[in-house]
C-alpha positions as CSV (number, residue, x, y, z in Angstrom):
1,X,23.0,-18.7,4.4
2,X,21.3,-19.1,7.7
3,X,18.9,-16.3,8.7
4,X,18.2,-16.1,12.5
5,X,14.5,-14.9,12.8
6,X,12.7,-13.3,15.7
7,X,9.0,-13.1,15.6
8,X,6.9,-10.7,17.7
9,X,3.1,-11.3,17.0
10,X,0.4,-11.1,19.6
11,X,-1.9,-13.5,17.6
12,X,-1.2,-17.1,18.8
13,X,-2.8,-18.3,15.6
14,X,-0.5,-16.2,13.3
15,X,2.5,-16.9,15.4
16,X,1.8,-20.6,15.2
17,X,1.6,-20.3,11.3
18,X,4.9,-18.3,11.1
19,X,6.7,-20.7,13.4
20,X,5.5,-23.9,11.6
21,X,6.3,-22.4,8.1
22,X,9.7,-21.0,8.9
23,X,10.7,-24.2,10.8
24,X,10.3,-26.0,7.5
25,X,12.3,-23.4,5.5
26,X,15.9,-24.2,4.7
27,X,18.1,-21.3,5.6
28,X,15.9,-20.1,8.5
29,X,16.3,-20.6,12.2
30,X,13.6,-19.1,14.7
31,X,15.6,-17.8,17.7
32,X,12.5,-16.3,19.5
33,X,8.7,-16.1,19.0
34,X,6.9,-13.7,21.5
35,X,3.5,-12.0,21.8
36,X,4.8,-8.6,22.7
37,X,8.0,-6.6,22.3
38,X,8.1,-6.3,26.1
39,X,8.6,-9.9,26.6
40,X,12.2,-9.3,25.1
41,X,13.1,-8.0,28.5
42,X,11.8,-11.2,30.2
43,X,13.8,-13.7,27.9
44,X,17.1,-14.7,29.2
45,X,20.0,-15.2,26.9
46,X,18.0,-14.6,23.8
47,X,20.0,-15.2,20.7
48,X,20.4,-12.1,18.5
49,X,18.2,-12.3,15.4
50,X,19.3,-11.2,11.9
51,X,15.6,-10.2,11.2
52,X,12.7,-9.4,13.5
53,X,9.3,-9.8,12.0
54,X,7.3,-7.3,14.0
55,X,3.5,-7.1,14.2
56,X,2.1,-3.5,13.9
57,X,-0.6,-3.7,16.6
58,X,0.7,-5.2,19.9
59,X,-0.8,-5.4,23.5
60,X,1.5,-2.7,24.6
61,X,0.5,-0.4,21.6
62,X,1.5,0.5,18.0
63,X,4.9,-1.1,17.5
64,X,6.2,1.7,15.4
65,X,6.9,3.8,18.7
66,X,9.0,1.0,20.1
67,X,11.3,0.2,17.1
68,X,14.0,2.3,18.6
69,X,13.9,0.5,21.9
70,X,14.0,-2.9,20.0
71,X,17.0,-1.7,18.1
72,X,18.7,-0.8,21.3
73,X,18.4,-4.4,22.4
74,X,19.3,-5.8,19.1
75,X,21.3,-3.1,17.2
76,X,22.2,-5.3,14.2
77,X,18.7,-6.8,13.6
78,X,16.8,-5.7,10.5
79,X,13.1,-5.1,11.4
80,X,10.3,-5.8,9.0
81,X,6.9,-4.6,10.1
82,X,3.7,-6.6,9.3
83,X,0.6,-4.6,9.0
84,X,-3.0,-5.3,8.3
85,X,-3.3,-1.9,6.6
86,X,-1.7,-1.0,3.4
87,X,-1.3,2.6,4.4
88,X,1.5,4.7,2.9
89,X,1.8,7.0,5.9
90,X,2.1,4.1,8.2
91,X,4.8,2.6,6.0
92,X,6.6,5.9,5.8
93,X,6.7,6.2,9.7
94,X,7.8,2.6,10.0
95,X,10.8,3.3,7.7
96,X,11.7,6.7,9.3
97,X,11.5,5.0,12.7
98,X,14.2,2.4,11.7
99,X,12.2,-0.5,9.9
100,X,13.8,-2.1,6.9
101,X,10.6,-3.3,5.4
102,X,6.8,-3.0,5.5
103,X,4.6,-6.0,4.5
104,X,1.0,-7.0,4.6
105,X,-0.3,-9.7,6.9
106,X,-2.4,-10.8,4.0
107,X,0.8,-11.6,1.9
108,X,1.4,-15.2,1.2
109,X,4.0,-17.0,3.3
110,X,6.2,-17.4,0.3
111,X,6.0,-13.8,-0.5
112,X,7.0,-12.8,3.2
113,X,9.8,-15.5,3.0
114,X,11.3,-14.0,-0.2
115,X,11.0,-10.5,1.3
116,X,12.9,-11.5,4.5
117,X,15.6,-13.0,2.1
118,X,15.8,-9.7,0.3
119,X,16.1,-7.9,3.7
120,X,18.9,-10.1,4.7
121,X,20.7,-9.2,1.5
122,X,20.4,-5.6,2.1
123,X,17.1,-5.0,0.4
124,X,14.1,-2.9,1.7
125,X,11.0,-4.9,0.8
126,X,7.7,-3.3,0.6
127,X,4.1,-4.4,-0.1
128,X,3.2,-4.2,-3.8
129,X,0.5,-1.5,-3.1
130,X,3.2,0.7,-1.5
131,X,5.6,0.0,-4.3
132,X,2.9,1.1,-6.7
133,X,2.1,4.2,-4.6
134,X,5.7,5.1,-4.7
135,X,6.1,4.7,-8.5
136,X,2.9,6.7,-9.0
137,X,4.3,9.5,-6.6
138,X,7.7,9.7,-8.3
139,X,5.8,10.0,-11.7
140,X,3.7,12.8,-10.4
141,X,6.7,14.6,-8.8
142,X,9.0,14.3,-11.9
143,X,9.0,18.1,-12.3
144,X,12.1,20.4,-12.2
145,X,13.3,21.2,-8.7
146,X,11.8,18.2,-7.0
147,X,14.8,16.0,-7.3
148,X,17.2,17.9,-5.0
149,X,20.3,17.7,-7.4
150,X,20.2,14.0,-8.1
151,X,21.4,12.9,-11.4
152,X,19.3,10.7,-13.9
153,X,21.5,7.6,-12.9
154,X,21.0,8.3,-9.2
155,X,17.2,8.7,-9.9
156,X,17.2,5.4,-11.8
157,X,18.9,3.8,-8.8
158,X,16.3,5.2,-6.4
159,X,13.5,3.7,-8.5
160,X,15.2,0.2,-8.1
161,X,15.7,0.7,-4.4
162,X,11.9,1.3,-4.2
163,X,11.3,-2.2,-5.5
164,X,13.1,-3.7,-2.6
165,X,16.3,-4.8,-4.5
166,X,19.5,-5.5,-2.8
167,X,22.7,-3.7,-4.0
168,X,23.8,-6.9,-5.8
169,X,20.5,-7.0,-7.7
170,X,20.7,-3.3,-8.6
171,X,24.2,-3.7,-9.9
172,X,23.0,-6.5,-12.1
173,X,19.9,-4.6,-13.3
174,X,22.0,-1.4,-14.0
175,X,24.9,-3.4,-15.5
176,X,27.3,-1.7,-13.1
177,X,29.8,-2.8,-10.5
178,X,28.7,-3.6,-6.9
179,X,31.1,-1.0,-5.7
180,X,29.5,1.7,-8.0
181,X,26.1,1.0,-6.5
182,X,27.6,1.7,-3.1
183,X,29.2,4.8,-4.2
184,X,26.0,6.2,-5.8
185,X,24.0,5.4,-2.7
186,X,26.7,7.3,-0.6
187,X,26.3,10.3,-2.9
188,X,22.6,10.2,-2.6
189,X,22.6,10.0,1.0
190,X,24.9,12.8,1.4
191,X,22.8,14.9,-1.0
192,X,19.6,14.1,0.9
193,X,21.1,14.1,4.4
194,X,20.1,10.5,5.1
195,X,21.8,7.3,6.1
196,X,20.0,4.3,4.7
197,X,17.7,2.8,2.2
198,X,14.9,2.8,4.5
199,X,15.3,6.5,5.1
200,X,15.5,7.1,1.4
201,X,12.3,5.4,0.7
202,X,10.7,7.4,3.6
203,X,12.1,10.6,1.9
204,X,10.7,9.6,-1.5
205,X,7.3,9.1,0.1
206,X,7.1,12.8,1.0
207,X,4.3,14.5,-0.8
């Protein structure tokens, strides 16, 4: 497994930390490291990344409003937002706008590394505080009429998606086939009129 990583972070200090850390990690290759998303247009022949680590606050503004433009440049890249704030509304907006993960800058580098590996494998990693918020929210909302026709099995699967698990990990945890997880997700997406795990988590975060 070789994860091609792009970094967009305006802090030279943090960018240097990320570059040095991932340069030493087996299974990672840094394909670009830039101070702003607009620099993507200036780079010639940039390799397409598998994952982009995207700072929330950039010189050109809040990066959440630019996710769709970054996705136009790299449609197959998974975007993980790094934020200094553990804010559920910001996390929800990031996921609704097309990000596949939302992490805190205060997270350890090992935590970020593990989260990016989960992202590469199809997971949707979130900061621990956001996961706890989601679990508490789902507990509060476990009243009749709030589950929009989802079966208990589908709700159980949603609770595992919240933790950032990949489909393979969900299959192992639920003791079902990988194919069955995919089928469950397709049914959930159809019922809720969504298209991805990120959209599912954003949907679950609605109050």
